[in-house]
Phi, psi and omega in degrees: 000120182226145179295142180277347181259307177258200181241017175291144180221167184285344175290322180279322181232100182297343180264010181300138178232138178245143175272191183296340179262011180060034174258133189279166180297331179292318178294320180294321178295321180293322179300323177296318182291336180298328178298318179294315181295314182299322179298320178291319180296325181283350181231075181300341179295339179294319178295316179299318180296320179295317178299317179294325178298316180293318181294337181282359179303141181281350179289120185282334184270310180230136177251001176194167178231141180231124173283126187241137180238341187097357178279179185299307190295311182291327179292317179294325178297320177297323177296314179300319179297319181294310185289342180256011172072025177279165180237073183276155165262124177274136181233132179230141176245116183263112182261012177091002184244008180300138172281159178299325180294323179296316179299318179296316180297319179295317178299321179294322178301312180295320181298314186276338179263331184079007180287149175286145178236130174243123184243131172256122176262117181292145174298114189298314184298321179290314181294322177300319180296322178293315179299316179297326177299320180290327174297314182293332180283342179061030177274160187284324188269078178291344180272355183305313181301318181287317180301320178294313181299321179297314181295319180293324177298319177295315179302313184296322177295319180297318179291319181301318183257010179056050180259128183276322190262126175250117181264134179246149181274003181297134174215134185296326185299324182247347182243349179079197181264272180233139174289163179307143182301327183288351181267346193215173173222162179307118189290340181259026184271081178292333179296316178297315180299313182295320183292318178295318180292323179297323182284325189239348183281164180244341182249156176284147177274098184256303187260351180303124184294121178201159176240155170288167179302316182295315180297320179299318179296320181295315181297317179304325183284340183268334185260155177243123184259128183232143178238082185300330185292343177281355182258355181233142182284127182206163175233161180299320180296317179299318180298313181295319181298318182294311184287333175294321181285315187277325185245004184057036181287141179243139184287148180266346180101323179223158181294126181068021179277010177290345181247127185299316181294317179299318179300314181289321179296309182286323185278339183229302185300310181300317183293314188275317183275316186256358178057042180238127178243099183295336180300327179297319179292314181301318179290325179297323177297320180292330174292312183300328181264013176060032178269334174217164177270167179296320179296320177298318180296317180297322178292319183288326181289337179282344180258121182287135173259017179227085183305144183303319181298317179292320180298315180295322178294317178296321180300311180299318181293312182296313181299315180294316182296330179271004181060034174258167170256161177300322180297317179295320180294316180295326177292320176301317182297338181273343185287145180290152179290145179241129181296145176300331182292348175288349177245169179299149183219151180291342181303323180291326176297318179296319179300316179294321181298311182289332176296316179295317180299318180296324180287326183281333184305312180299323181295315180296320180295318182295321181291329180284000000 
């Protein structure tokens, strides 16, 4: 079962739904978001107003913070910040898997913008133990610990320097709305991370950046999250062309391939163990936003952006760096997937929180 508009199919997404015209739920969701995007494109003053809002910050040194990876979206966001006179603090979280090209791209961003960069280098032995726990848990989102750590690193930098605005590089035009639920897990779920690590880890979680549920809720209420790229019309090609010209940025070949582990995870583990090809979703978004045709997408998905030689080299590197053997890794690849919900999750904490809030609201209203 495959969508007639994009190239998403039920083999890749078991929850795929088609309407009477054989158009999938992802395309329909994107069509809804187009109304929001078109409204922003038709009102360029919204982008100007957002920039002025950030500039009005009382913080004299930095008026916003940007998490930087060296990838397309965060790099282009840094470019937008530079040309519009913002004063961001760039924040990077190094989990030990950066490619040399990623390091070079990040250095170039700082060189050409003059922005300050603050980098947190994760304790490798501790982070490795957390990553190995996720392998042993057989859950799909092996990137959850790093994605969470990056966000907390950004949060902590914002609190440290009293910065209100957190800018994100997410943009619907090139990234879509949400990936299939079966492909991902809630990125801010420290409860899930801790439970999996408690069951399979060998080291204590000491320096890994994290907040308690209560602290996370408090921080969320203090910061303002903005996505400037959703206010300006852009294409993936335009973004790459601009940052290549302005920052001497070099392409990685695949989306998020700036990180060696991410490249191996998306290019091999997801495809072979979990039967998920993220490239199909990424290309489908470009179809939905009229950046490429469906035929172009079908041609591009048939061509691998992860050469076998590089994949085999990455496998040896990843397995060795994680202190695994090839035999242990191949055995892991044979094990069935286990849902994240089989472990503790922050979702239940949220349910309890909102249950309490709903119960307290009548009392608070009555007292007022």
